KOLNU-197723 format. One record per residue: x, y negated, z negated of N, C-alpha, C, O, CB in turn; residue number from 1; residue in three letters. Coordinates in pm, 1 decimal, m for minus. Glycine has a CB too. Example, Ala and Ser with C-alpha at 12.3 -4.5 7.8 and 13.67 -1.06 7.14 Angstrom:
2
[node [1319.0, 569.0, m780.0], [1230.0, 450.0, m780.0], [1320.0, 330.0, m780.0], [1423.6, 331.9, m846.5], [1130.8, 447.3, m904.6], 1, "ALA"] [node [1285.0, 225.0, m708.0], [1367.0, 106.0, m714.0], [1290.0, m3.0, m787.0], [1340.9, m113.8, m803.9], [1408.4, 59.8, m572.5], 2, "SER"] 
//
This chain:
105
[node [9688.1, m11731.2, m11640.3], [9757.7, m11616.3, m11583.5], [9721.5, m11491.1, m11662.5], [9693.3, m11496.3, m11782.3], [9911.1, m11638.8, m11583.5], 1, "ALA"] [node [9723.2, m11378.5, m11591.6], [9690.1, m11250.6, m11654.8], [9784.9, m11142.7, m11604.0], [9840.2, m11153.9, m11494.6], [9542.4, m11211.2, m11626.6], 2, "THR"] [node [9802.8, m11040.3, m11682.7], [9885.7, m10927.6, m11642.9], [9811.8, m10843.1, m11540.8], [9694.8, m10810.1, m11560.6], [9925.2, m10842.8, m11764.9], 3, "TRP"] [node [9878.5, m10807.7, m11431.9], [9823.0, m10715.1, m11332.9], [9881.4, m10578.3, m11363.1], [10003.2, m10560.7, m11365.0], [9855.2, m10760.5, m11184.6], 4, "ILE"] [node [9793.1, m10480.8, m11386.7], [9836.6, m10345.8, m11421.1], [9844.5, m10253.0, m11301.0], [9919.0, m10155.0, m11303.1], [9744.1, m10287.3, m11522.8], 5, "TYR"] [node [9768.4, m10282.8, m11196.3], [9763.4, m10191.2, m11083.4], [9738.5, m10266.7, m10953.6], [9656.6, m10358.5, m10948.3], [9655.1, m10085.8, m11104.9], 6, "SER"] [node [9810.2, m10226.9, m10849.1], [9790.2, m10282.9, m10715.2], [9791.0, m10166.7, m10617.4], [9875.3, m10077.5, m10626.6], [9901.0, m10389.7, m10678.6], 7, "ILE"] [node [9696.8, m10168.0, m10523.7], [9695.4, m10065.0, m10420.0], [9648.3, m10125.1, m10288.7], [9553.8, m10203.9, m10285.5], [9605.0, m9946.5, m10460.9], 8, "GLU"] [node [9715.3, m10086.8, m10180.4], [9676.4, m10129.4, m10045.9], [9587.0, m10023.3, m9983.7], [9603.8, m9904.0, m10009.2], [9801.3, m10155.2, m9956.9], 9, "ALA"] [node [9492.2, m10067.1, m9902.3], [9405.8, m9972.2, m9832.6], [9486.1, m9898.9, m9725.7], [9591.0, m9946.1, m9681.9], [9284.0, m10044.3, m9769.6], 10, "SER"] [node [9435.7, m9784.1, m9684.9], [9503.3, m9699.6, m9587.3], [9529.4, m9774.4, m9456.1], [9637.2, m9762.6, m9397.9], [9420.5, m9574.2, m9560.5], 11, "TYR"] [node [9429.6, m9851.6, m9409.8], [9442.8, m9924.7, m9284.0], [9521.1, m10054.5, m9299.6], [9555.8, m10118.5, m9200.3], [9306.2, m9954.6, m9227.6], 12, "GLU"] [node [9548.9, m10093.6, m9423.4], [9621.0, m10216.8, m9448.1], [9536.6, m10341.5, m9435.3], [9589.9, m10450.6, m9414.8], [9734.7, m10226.0, m9355.9], 13, "GLY"] [node [9402.8, m10327.0, m9447.4], [9314.0, m10443.7, m9432.5], [9283.4, m10512.9, m9564.7], [9237.3, m10627.1, m9565.9], [9184.3, m10401.5, m9367.5], 14, "ILE"] [node [9308.9, m10443.7, m9676.8], [9280.9, m10498.7, m9809.4], [9389.1, m10457.5, m9907.7], [9453.5, m10353.8, m9891.9], [9143.2, m10452.7, m9859.4], 15, "LEU"] [node [9407.6, m10539.8, m10008.7], [9487.2, m10503.4, m10124.6], [9397.2, m10524.6, m10245.8], [9334.1, m10629.5, m10258.8], [9621.3, m10588.2, m10134.3], 16, "VAL"] [node [9391.2, m10425.8, m10333.9], [9310.2, m10435.9, m10455.7], [9403.3, m10443.4, m10576.2], [9507.6, m10378.1, m10579.8], [9212.1, m10314.5, m10468.8], 17, "ALA"] [node [9364.0, m10524.2, m10674.7], [9441.7, m10531.3, m10799.3], [9347.1, m10521.2, m10918.1], [9232.6, m10566.0, m10913.6], [9524.6, m10663.2, m10806.5], 18, "SER"] [node [9399.1, m10460.8, m11024.4], [9326.7, m10451.4, m11150.5], [9411.3, m10515.6, m11258.4], [9533.4, m10499.6, m11259.2], [9292.9, m10303.7, m11186.3], 19, "GLY"] [node [9347.9, m10588.4, m11349.9], [9424.5, m10670.3, m11443.1], [9373.4, m10661.7, m11586.3], [9268.1, m10604.7, m11614.7], [9422.6, m10813.0, m11398.0], 20, "ALA"] [node [9452.7, m10720.9, m11675.3], [9420.6, m10723.5, m11817.7], [9293.4, m10802.4, m11846.6], [9228.3, m10778.6, m11948.3], [9536.1, m10782.4, m11895.8], 21, "ALA"] [node [9257.3, m10895.2, m11759.6], [9136.1, m10974.4, m11782.0], [9009.3, m10900.7, m11739.9], [8899.8, m10956.5, m11747.7], [9145.7, m11105.5, m11706.9], 22, "ASP"] [node [9023.4, m10774.7, m11695.0], [8907.8, m10693.7, m11658.8], [8849.1, m10725.5, m11523.4], [8733.4, m10692.2, m11497.5], [8803.4, m10709.3, m11760.5], 23, "GLY"] [node [8925.4, m10789.1, m11436.0], [8873.6, m10825.7, m11304.4], [8938.6, m10742.4, m11194.8], [9060.7, m10727.4, m11188.9], [8896.4, m10974.5, m11277.6], 24, "LYS"] [node [8852.7, m10688.7, m11108.1], [8894.9, m10621.5, m10986.1], [8899.5, m10729.3, m10878.8], [8800.2, m10797.9, m10854.6], [8797.9, m10502.0, m10946.4], 25, "LEU"] [node [9015.1, m10744.0, m10814.6], [9030.1, m10847.5, m10712.0], [9070.5, m10783.7, m10580.8], [9152.3, m10691.7, m10577.3], [9134.1, m10953.5, m10754.6], 26, "ARG"] [node [9011.7, m10834.1, m10471.9], [9048.1, m10791.0, m10337.5], [9117.1, m10906.1, m10266.7], [9070.2, m11019.9, m10269.6], [8923.5, m10743.2, m10257.7], 27, "LEU"] [node [9229.3, m10874.6, m10203.0], [9313.9, m10974.9, m10141.2], [9335.0, m10944.7, m9993.9], [9329.5, m10829.1, m9951.8], [9447.4, m10983.3, m10212.9], 28, "TRP"] [node [9359.3, m11049.2, m9915.8], [9402.7, m11031.6, m9777.5], [9551.4, m10996.8, m9782.9], [9628.4, m11069.3, m9846.1], [9375.5, m11161.7, m9689.5], 29, "HIS"] [node [9594.0, m10887.2, m9718.1], [9732.2, m10842.3, m9735.1], [9838.2, m10932.1, m9671.1], [9954.5, m10927.6, m9710.9], [9745.6, m10706.2, m9679.4], 30, "PRO"] [node [9800.4, m11012.0, m9574.1], [9899.5, m11094.1, m9504.7], [9901.2, m11239.0, m9551.9], [10007.1, m11301.4, m9557.8], [9873.6, m11090.4, m9356.9], 31, "PHE"] [node [9784.4, m11292.4, m9585.4], [9778.4, m11433.0, m9627.9], [9782.1, m11449.0, m9779.7], [9815.2, m11556.4, m9830.0], [9652.5, m11497.9, m9573.6], 32, "THR"] [node [9748.0, m11341.6, m9853.4], [9740.6, m11350.2, m9998.5], [9613.6, m11416.4, m10048.4], [9599.6, m11442.9, m10167.8], [9858.6, m11424.7, m10050.5], 33, "GLY"] [node [9520.7, m11443.2, m9957.2], [9393.8, m11508.1, m9993.4], [9308.9, m11413.9, m10078.6], [9294.6, m11296.1, m10045.9], [9315.5, m11550.9, m9866.1], 34, "GLU"] [node [9252.4, m11466.0, m10188.1], [9159.9, m11390.2, m10271.5], [9026.9, m11381.2, m10197.9], [8964.1, m11483.2, m10169.7], [9142.2, m11456.5, m10412.7], 35, "LEU"] [node [8983.9, m11258.4, m10166.5], [8862.2, m11237.7, m10088.5], [8740.1, m11213.1, m10176.0], [8630.4, m11258.7, m10144.0], [8880.8, m11121.8, m9994.2], 36, "LEU"] [node [8758.6, m11141.6, m10285.3], [8647.5, m11106.3, m10373.5], [8700.8, m11080.4, m10513.1], [8813.3, m11033.6, m10530.3], [8570.9, m10982.3, m10320.4], 37, "LYS"] [node [8618.6, m11111.4, m10613.1], [8655.3, m11088.9, m10752.7], [8532.4, m11038.3, m10826.5], [8424.0, m11095.5, m10815.4], [8711.0, m11219.3, m10818.9], 38, "GLU"] [node [8550.5, m10929.7, m10902.4], [8440.6, m10870.5, m10977.7], [8485.4, m10849.4, m11121.6], [8590.8, m10790.5, m11145.9], [8394.3, m10736.4, m10913.8], 39, "VAL"] [node [8406.5, m10896.9, m11216.6], [8437.0, m10874.2, m11358.4], [8382.6, m10738.4, m11398.5], [8267.0, m10706.0, m11371.1], [8377.0, m10986.8, m11448.5], 40, "GLU"] [node [8466.3, m10659.6, m11463.4], [8433.3, m10521.4, m11499.0], [8406.7, m10506.7, m11647.6], [8479.7, m10435.4, m11716.5], [8545.5, m10427.7, m11457.5], 41, "CYS"] [node [8305.4, m10571.5, m11697.2], [8259.2, m10555.2, m11834.9], [8364.8, m10587.1, m11939.7], [8364.2, m10527.9, m12047.6], [8211.4, m10415.8, m11855.0], 42, "GLU"] [node [8453.9, m10678.2, m11910.4], [8553.5, m10728.3, m12006.5], [8640.3, m10619.8, m12068.4], [8675.0, m10626.7, m12186.3], [8484.2, m10802.8, m12115.9], 43, "ARG"] [node [8674.6, m10521.3, m11990.0], [8766.9, m10418.1, m12034.6], [8882.6, m10413.0, m11936.4], [8861.2, m10423.4, m11815.6], [8696.3, m10279.2, m12046.2], 44, "THR"] [node [9002.6, m10397.5, m11984.8], [9120.6, m10401.1, m11899.5], [9117.2, m10291.2, m11794.1], [9080.1, m10177.4, m11822.8], [9246.3, m10388.4, m11983.6], 45, "GLN"] [node [9156.1, m10326.0, m11672.8], [9165.8, m10227.6, m11565.4], [9308.8, m10175.3, m11564.0], [9403.9, m10250.4, m11542.6], [9126.0, m10289.3, m11426.0], 46, "ILE"] [node [9322.0, m10046.0, m11587.1], [9454.3, m9985.8, m11595.2], [9503.4, m9933.5, m11460.4], [9623.6, m9931.7, m11434.2], [9453.2, m9873.6, m11695.9], 47, "MET"] [node [9409.9, m9890.7, m11374.7], [9447.4, m9832.4, m11245.7], [9337.6, m9857.4, m11143.9], [9219.0, m9854.3, m11176.8], [9474.7, m9681.0, m11259.4], 48, "ARG"] [node [9378.3, m9882.1, m11019.4], [9286.1, m9900.2, m10907.4], [9321.3, m9798.0, m10800.5], [9438.9, m9772.6, m10774.4], [9292.7, m10046.0, m10850.4], 49, "VAL"] [node [9219.2, m9739.4, m10738.4], [9239.9, m9646.9, m10627.8], [9138.4, m9679.7, m10519.0], [9024.2, m9715.2, m10548.4], [9226.6, m9498.1, m10674.6], 50, "SER"] [node [9180.1, m9667.9, m10393.8], [9094.5, m9701.7, m10279.5], [9075.7, m9576.8, m10194.1], [9171.0, m9503.4, m10167.9], [9156.2, m9818.5, m10194.6], 51, "ILE"] [node [8950.7, m9553.1, m10150.6], [8925.6, m9439.9, m10061.3], [8989.8, m9465.2, m9924.8], [9021.8, m9578.8, m9890.0], [8773.5, m9415.2, m10045.7], 52, "SER"] [node [9007.4, m9360.3, m9850.5], [9074.7, m9370.5, m9720.5], [9001.0, m9463.6, m9623.9], [9064.4, m9529.4, m9541.5], [9088.1, m9232.2, m9658.1], 53, "ARG"] [node [8867.4, m9469.7, m9633.2], [8790.3, m9557.0, m9544.4], [8770.0, m9697.6, m9600.7], [8701.8, m9779.8, m9539.5], [8656.0, m9494.6, m9516.3], 54, "ASP"] [node [8828.4, m9725.3, m9715.9], [8824.3, m9856.7, m9782.7], [8684.6, m9900.1, m9826.2], [8662.7, m10018.6, m9851.5], [8881.1, m9961.4, m9691.3], 55, "SER"] [node [8591.0, m9808.5, m9835.3], [8454.8, m9844.2, m9876.7], [8428.1, m9816.8, m10024.0], [8334.6, m9872.3, m10081.7], [8354.6, m9768.8, m9793.2], 56, "LYS"] [node [8510.2, m9730.8, m10085.5], [8492.3, m9697.8, m10226.1], [8620.1, m9727.4, m10303.1], [8731.1, m9708.9, m10253.3], [8452.1, m9550.2, m10242.8], 57, "LEU"] [node [8601.1, m9774.0, m10426.0], [8711.5, m9803.0, m10515.2], [8684.4, m9731.2, m10646.2], [8569.6, m9719.7, m10689.1], [8729.5, m9956.7, m10536.8], 58, "PHE"] [node [8790.1, m9683.3, m10709.3], [8778.5, m9626.7, m10843.6], [8868.6, m9709.1, m10934.9], [8980.2, m9745.3, m10897.8], [8817.7, m9473.3, m10846.5], 59, "ALA"] [node [8818.6, m9737.8, m11054.1], [8898.7, m9810.5, m11152.3], [8895.5, m9734.6, m11284.6], [8790.0, m9688.4, m11328.0], [8846.5, m9956.4, m11170.6], 60, "THR"] [node [9012.0, m9722.1, m11348.3], [9015.0, m9666.1, m11483.0], [9042.4, m9781.4, m11579.3], [9114.8, m9875.6, m11547.2], [9123.9, m9552.1, m11496.5], 61, "SER"] [node [8982.5, m9771.5, m11698.3], [8979.2, m9884.9, m11790.3], [9033.1, m9849.3, m11928.3], [9045.6, m9732.2, m11964.4], [8838.0, m9937.0, m11802.9], 62, "HIS"] [node [9064.1, m9953.0, m12003.4], [9115.7, m9935.8, m12139.5], [9010.1, m9878.6, m12234.2], [9044.5, m9830.6, m12342.2], [9166.2, m10069.1, m12193.2], 63, "SER"] [node [8882.6, m9882.9, m12195.9], [8777.0, m9822.6, m12279.2], [8757.9, m9673.9, m12247.5], [8661.1, m9612.4, m12292.1], [8644.0, m9897.4, m12259.0], 64, "ASP"] [node [8851.6, m9616.5, m12169.6], [8852.2, m9476.3, m12128.0], [8745.0, m9445.5, m12024.4], [8714.2, m9328.9, m11999.6], [8833.3, m9386.9, m12247.9], 65, "LYS"] [node [8689.0, m9548.0, m11964.9], [8588.4, m9529.1, m11861.6], [8650.0, m9531.3, m11722.9], [8755.1, m9591.3, m11700.1], [8481.3, m9635.6, m11872.5], 66, "GLY"] [node [8581.9, m9464.5, m11630.8], [8617.1, m9469.0, m11489.4], [8493.7, m9519.7, m11416.8], [8383.5, m9468.4, m11436.3], [8664.0, m9327.6, m11434.6], 67, "ILE"] [node [8512.9, m9619.8, m11333.8], [8400.2, m9676.4, m11260.4], [8424.8, m9660.6, m11110.9], [8536.2, m9680.0, m11062.3], [8379.0, m9825.7, m11297.2], 68, "ARG"] [node [8318.7, m9625.2, m11039.2], [8323.1, m9614.6, m10893.5], [8250.2, m9735.3, m10836.4], [8141.5, m9770.7, m10882.1], [8259.1, m9480.0, m10843.0], 69, "MET"] [node [8310.1, m9797.3, m10737.3], [8256.8, m9918.0, m10675.5], [8239.5, m9895.4, m10527.0], [8323.8, m9832.5, m10462.8], [8348.5, m10038.6, m10701.6], 70, "TRP"] [node [8131.5, m9946.0, m10472.6], [8107.4, m9938.1, m10328.4], [8119.5, m10077.9, m10270.7], [8056.6, m10172.0, m10319.0], [7967.1, m9876.3, m10296.6], 71, "LYS"] [node [8200.5, m10090.2, m10167.7], [8221.5, m10218.0, m10101.0], [8127.2, m10228.3, m9982.7], [8123.8, m10140.3, m9896.7], [8368.4, m10234.0, m10055.5], 72, "LEU"] [node [8051.1, m10335.9, m9979.0], [7961.0, m10360.4, m9867.3], [8035.6, m10449.7, m9768.5], [8065.6, m10565.2, m9798.7], [7825.3, m10426.5, m9914.9], 73, "LYS"] [node [8064.8, m10396.7, m9652.4], [8139.8, m10471.0, m9550.9], [8045.9, m10552.0, m9464.3], [7931.6, m10510.3, m9445.9], [8222.7, m10376.0, m9464.0], 74, "LEU"] [node [8087.1, m10665.2, m9410.1], [8217.1, m10727.6, m9429.1], [8219.9, m10813.7, m9554.9], [8174.5, m10928.1, m9553.8], [8253.4, m10811.4, m9307.7], 75, "PRO"] [node [8272.5, m10758.8, m9661.4], [8292.8, m10825.3, m9790.5], [8171.6, m10901.9, m9841.8], [8183.9, m11014.6, m9889.8], [8407.7, m10918.8, m9780.0], 76, "LEU"] [node [8055.2, m10840.1, m9831.2], [7933.3, m10904.2, m9881.7], [7915.9, m10881.8, m10030.3], [7846.5, m10958.7, m10096.8], [7811.3, m10852.4, m9807.6], 77, "LYS"] [node [7977.4, m10778.4, m10083.2], [7965.0, m10754.0, m10226.1], [8027.4, m10622.6, m10265.7], [8055.5, m10537.2, m10181.6], [7820.4, m10756.3, m10267.5], 78, "GLY"] [node [8048.6, m10607.6, m10394.6], [8098.1, m10483.2, m10450.9], [7997.8, m10441.7, m10557.7], [7962.0, m10521.0, m10644.8], [8244.3, m10498.8, m10509.7], 79, "ILE"] [node [7952.8, m10316.4, m10550.2], [7846.8, m10271.0, m10638.5], [7891.4, m10148.6, m10716.7], [7948.3, m10055.7, m10659.4], [7720.3, m10240.2, m10559.0], 80, "PHE"] [node [7866.2, m10147.4, m10846.9], [7896.0, m10033.0, m10931.9], [7799.6, m9921.0, m10897.9], [7678.1, m9940.3, m10899.2], [7886.8, m10070.4, m11082.1], 81, "LEU"] [node [7854.4, m9802.1, m10867.1], [7766.6, m9691.4, m10830.3], [7773.0, m9574.1, m10927.3], [7677.1, m9497.4, m10936.3], [7800.9, m9643.7, m10692.8], 82, "ILE"] [node [7883.0, m9557.9, m10999.9], [7893.2, m9447.1, m11095.7], [7982.6, m9486.1, m11210.9], [8071.4, m9570.3, m11197.5], [7946.8, m9320.1, m11027.7], 83, "LYS"] [node [7957.6, m9422.9, m11325.3], [8040.2, m9445.7, m11443.5], [8067.1, m9311.1, m11509.8], [7974.8, m9232.6, m11531.7], [7971.0, m9544.8, m11543.2], 84, "PHE"] [node [8192.8, m9284.8, m11541.4], [8232.7, m9162.9, m11610.7], [8302.1, m9203.8, m11740.4], [8365.3, m9309.3, m11746.8], [8326.5, m9073.7, m11521.2], 85, "PHE"] [node [8290.6, m9121.9, m11841.7], [8362.5, m9147.4, m11965.9], [8459.9, m9032.9, m11988.3], [8422.1, m8916.1, m11978.5], [8264.4, m9162.7, m12086.9], 86, "GLN"] [node [8584.3, m9065.5, m12018.1], [8687.7, m8964.9, m12042.1], [8735.7, m8973.5, m12186.9], [8698.5, m9064.7, m12260.7], [8806.5, m8983.5, m11944.2], 87, "LYS"] [node [8818.3, m8877.6, m12225.8], [8869.7, m8874.8, m12362.7], [8995.8, m8956.5, m12380.3], [9035.2, m8987.8, m12492.7], [8896.2, m8733.6, m12404.5], 88, "ARG"] [node [9059.3, m8991.1, m12269.3], [9181.2, m9070.5, m12278.2], [9189.4, m9164.5, m12158.0], [9120.0, m9145.9, m12058.0], [9306.5, m8978.9, m12285.2], 89, "LYS"] [node [9273.9, m9264.2, m12169.5], [9295.9, m9358.8, m12060.4], [9374.0, m9288.8, m11950.5], [9473.7, m9222.1, m11978.1], [9371.2, m9486.1, m12109.8], 90, "ILE"] [node [9329.6, m9303.2, m11826.6], [9399.0, m9241.6, m11713.8], [9497.3, m9340.3, m11653.2], [9459.6, m9451.3, m11615.5], [9298.6, m9193.3, m11607.4], 91, "LEU"] [node [9621.7, m9300.1, m11644.0], [9723.4, m9383.1, m11581.3], [9742.8, m9348.2, m11434.8], [9812.0, m9419.6, m11362.1], [9854.3, m9369.3, m11654.9], 92, "ASN"] [node [9682.4, m9239.3, m11391.6], [9686.6, m9197.0, m11252.1], [9543.5, m9171.7, m11208.5], [9465.0, m9114.2, m11283.8], [9776.3, m9069.3, m11232.5], 93, "SER"] [node [9509.3, m9213.5, m11089.1], [9370.6, m9202.9, m11043.6], [9366.9, m9166.4, m10895.0], [9326.3, m9248.6, m10812.8], [9294.3, m9335.9, m11068.9], 94, "LEU"] [node [9408.8, m9043.8, m10859.1], [9405.1, m9005.6, m10717.7], [9261.4, m8994.1, m10669.7], [9177.8, m8934.0, m10737.0], [9479.4, m8872.9, m10694.9], 95, "PRO"] [node [9232.9, m9051.0, m10554.6], [9095.4, m9055.4, m10506.2], [9042.2, m8916.9, m10471.7], [8920.6, m8897.9, m10467.5], [9086.0, m9145.4, m10385.1], 96, "PHE"] [node [9128.5, m8820.9, m10447.3], [9084.0, m8685.5, m10415.0], [9004.7, m8622.1, m10529.3], [8930.9, m8526.1, m10506.8], [9203.6, m8598.2, m10381.0], 97, "SER"] [node [9018.6, m8674.0, m10651.2], [8941.1, m8622.0, m10764.6], [8792.9, m8654.8, m10751.8], [8709.8, m8593.1, m10818.5], [8995.0, m8678.6, m10895.6], 98, "LEU"] [node [8759.5, m8750.1, m10667.8], [8622.2, m8800.1, m10662.3], [8553.3, m8764.1, m10531.2], [8473.5, m8842.8, m10480.4], [8620.7, m8950.6, m10681.3], 99, "PHE"] [node [8582.4, m8647.7, m10476.0], [8523.8, m8607.2, m10346.9], [8371.5, m8607.2, m10350.6], [8307.4, m8646.4, m10253.1], [8573.8, m8468.3, m10307.4], 100, "ARG"] [node [8313.1, m8563.9, m10461.3], [8166.8, m8558.7, m10468.4], [8107.1, m8698.7, m10463.0], [7994.0, m8714.8, m10417.0], [8121.6, m8487.1, m10596.6], 101, "GLU"] [node [8179.3, m8799.8, m10508.2], [8128.7, m8937.1, m10504.7], [8144.8, m9001.5, m10367.1], [8068.3, m9090.9, m10331.0], [8200.0, m9021.0, m10608.9], 102, "CYS"] [node [8243.8, m8956.3, m10290.6], [8267.1, m9017.4, m10159.9], [8163.3, m8975.6, m10057.6], [8161.0, m9029.6, m9947.0], [8404.7, m8981.6, m10109.6], 103, "THR"] [node [8077.3, m8880.7, m10092.1], [7972.1, m8836.5, m9999.4], [7847.5, m8923.6, m10008.9], [7748.6, m8896.5, m9940.8], [7935.0, m8691.2, m10027.2], 104, "LYS"] [node [7850.1, m9027.1, m10091.2], [7732.9, m9114.1, m10108.9], [7713.6, m9203.9, m9989.1], [7620.0, m9283.8, m9986.2], [7746.7, m9198.7, m10235.3], 105, "MET"] 
//
């Protein structure tokens, strides 16, 4: 068992994403609770998860003060790291509107 630090549902309600102390980003089916995908994020705790409105991009903030952007290849074929930012402090809030330039990819 691991501590879950962040849970967020997609705008359309088709996915739920969680970030945990074990450094894994997990995607879940919102109605059945089935684990759909799991990605290890370089063994650093995920403090916050945010999902874009179209559910194709995810942002995660980490205990190493990094922010990672992930692109979801539908239908759930994979999740790929597309950008990495380094900040001076751990972010406890991660509104997706901060990443408008990344959502144009």
